[in-house]
N, C-alpha and C positions, 0 to 999 in steps of 0.2 A: 478901642474904636471898632465900630460896625462897619464895617467895610464891605466889599462885593468881591466874588472870587473871579468874576471876569467883568470888563466892562461894556459888553456885546449886548444888545437889545433885541429885544422880540420874544416870540412864544415858541416854548422847546416842542418840537414836533417830532424830533428823534435824536439820534447820537450827537450828530455835529455840532449842536448847541447845547453845551454843559453848564449849569449856572452854579455847579460845586454842589457839595454834600450840606444837609443841615445837621449832620449828627451830633456838631460842637455846637452851634446856634439857635437850636431848636426853641429854647426858652424866649428868644427875641422875638420871634412872633406870635403876632395877636390875633384872637379869631375874629373872622370878618363873616362869616356866613355858613348853611348848610344849603346844598341845593338836591335835587331829585334829579336824576340824570338816568340815560339809556331806556329802552323801551321797558325796564324791569323797575324804573324808578328806585335805583338804587342812590344811596343817600351819600354826598361827598362833603366832606367838611375845608374850608377854606382859612388861610390865615396869610395876613402880609407882614411886611419888615419893610422898614425906612431905616437907610442907612446914613452914617456920617458924612459917606461921601456922595450924597445926593439922588441915591436910588430910593425905587418901589419895588419889593418884589412880591407876587404872588405865590402861594405854595397851596398842595391838598395832599389831602390825606382820606383813603376810601377803608370803611373798617377798622379804625384806629390803626391803620399799618404805617409804614414809615412816611415821613412829611419829606415832599418833592417839591422843589422850586419849580414852577409852571412856567413863568413870565417873569420879564425885569425890565424896567426904562429909567430912564432918568425923570427927576420930579420935574413937571412942567407947568403946574397948576396953582392957584392962589392956595387953595385949600387941598388937604388930605382927600376928603371924599372925592373932589375932583378927581384927583389923581387915580384913587381906588376905583372909580366910574370906569375910567380911560383904559386900565390893566384889565379889569374884568371884562370890558368890550372887546379887545384886542384878543382875550383869552378865547372867548365864546365865538367870536365869528371866524377864528383859525378853525377850531375844533367841530362848528357845528354842522358841516357836511358829513364827517364821520358819526359823531353823538349825538346829533340832534340839540334841541335847544333845551337847555336846562329850566326848572322851575325851582321857586326859591321856596324852602322851608322856614327858615328865620333867618336873622340878621341881627347885629348889633351896630350896626352902621347905615345900612339900606333900609328903606321903606318898601312895601311890596309895589308901590307905584315908581319909585325909583328904578328898582329891578325891569320892571316890566316896560319901562322907557328905554332902557339898555337892548332888551330883547327888539323892540320893535324899531330903533333905531337901526338894528343889524338888519331885520327882515324888509323893510319898505323899500328901501334901493333894489334888494337885489328881486323882490316882486317884479319891481318897473323894467330891469335886465331881463329876468326871465321870459316875461311878456314881449320884449324885444326881439328875443332867439328866437322865438317861436316861429315869430313872422318871418324869419330867415332860414327855411329849412332847406339844407344843401344835399348834395347827391349822398356824401358820407353820411349823414344822418338819417336818411330814408335806407340805405343801406344797412346800418346799424339798427332800425326798425325791424326790417325785412328778415333779419339774423336772430331777431328778438334778444338783443342785447340790451334793449331799454334805456336809449339815450335820453338823458335829461339835462336840462339848462342848468348851470349852478347857480348863478344869479351874481357872478364875480363882475362879467361884462357881457355884453351880447353875443359875444362870438365864442365862450366858453361852456363846454358841455362835460359830461363825463357817459359812460356806459360801461355795462358788466363787462369785465376781461373776459375774453375768448377762451383762456386758460381753464374758466370754471373756477377760479380762486376767488375767497372772498374779497375783493379788492376792485378798483375801478381802473379804466384808463381814461386819460386825458383826451379829450379833443379842443382842437381848434379850428371854426368855420372859415377863419378870413382865408386857409387856402387847405381846408379840408385834410389837416395832418392829426393823426393821433399818437398818442405815446403811454407805454406803461413801465414805470420806472421799476417796479417790481419784477417784471417778467425781462426787463431790458428790450423792449419791442418799440418799434416805433415804423411810423410810414403814413403813406395814405390808402386810398381805397384798394388798390392792387395788393400792396405788402398785407393789408388785412383780409384780402380773400386767401391770398397764399397761406397764412395763418390759420386761418379757418380750416383750411383744406388738412393742413397737417394735421390738424387735432382732430377731423373727422377720420382721416387713414389710421390715425393711434387707438381712436374709439372702434373703428371696425374690427382694429386686429384684437381687441380684448374682446369684443363680442362673438366674432368667429372662435376664437380660444375655447370661447365659454362654451358655444354652440356645438362644437365638435366633441368636447369633455361629455356633454349632455349626449349626443348622439353615439358615443361610446356605450352609454347606458341603454340604449335602445330606443330613444325619442328625444324629441325636444322638448324638456321637462319644465320650462317656464314660459309664461304667455311673454313675458317682457322680450324673451329671446327670439320667440316665434314673431310676435310683432315687428322687432328690428329685421328681422329676414326679411319678410314680405313688403316691408316698408322700404328696404334696400335693394330689393331685387325683385 
């Protein structure tokens, strides 16, 4: 009997949601589609599985690597295609901010029009919410722009934004403009404009110390040897 590892529903974004291994059930999955994803148009293969206890699962494989279950939901529509459209929609909507929107290479179930409709159904409401957000620029958003942290509305709702993390890492901080608060789960920092200013000053002090150490080493060799160090010194002092 084909059953699920867990009855939880949703899209797997991290280790907190585990749909189980496909090692012993790989042959139960059926090919759905191949998509082009990321800025490099890499190919991802997607497969689906419908269980005897009423769930539909979507799994993916990259470069014929191991098959990983990405999303799982209870069956809720009259046809298999409708359930597949739903789970694909949920997966793309959950991941598009990080990976962008995929394009379809081929599918044994979806037509090009059906796939494009999934994408437009995700995009269109977000365009409206982004437009609303840009009409409500708050002091925190202005400050983020001044610090060149490039705040952008997410489209989830008119008060949801992201910005580059002050840490310099390849991740974002989440911003809520209803109360001008921000948070970074990766760095475990949060607060308002005051806390952000403090964090930026901390980062600047650390960077200044590194550059000062570099300059001292260069001076020990006779002079400031790089334009980058000289430019920082003149700008800083």
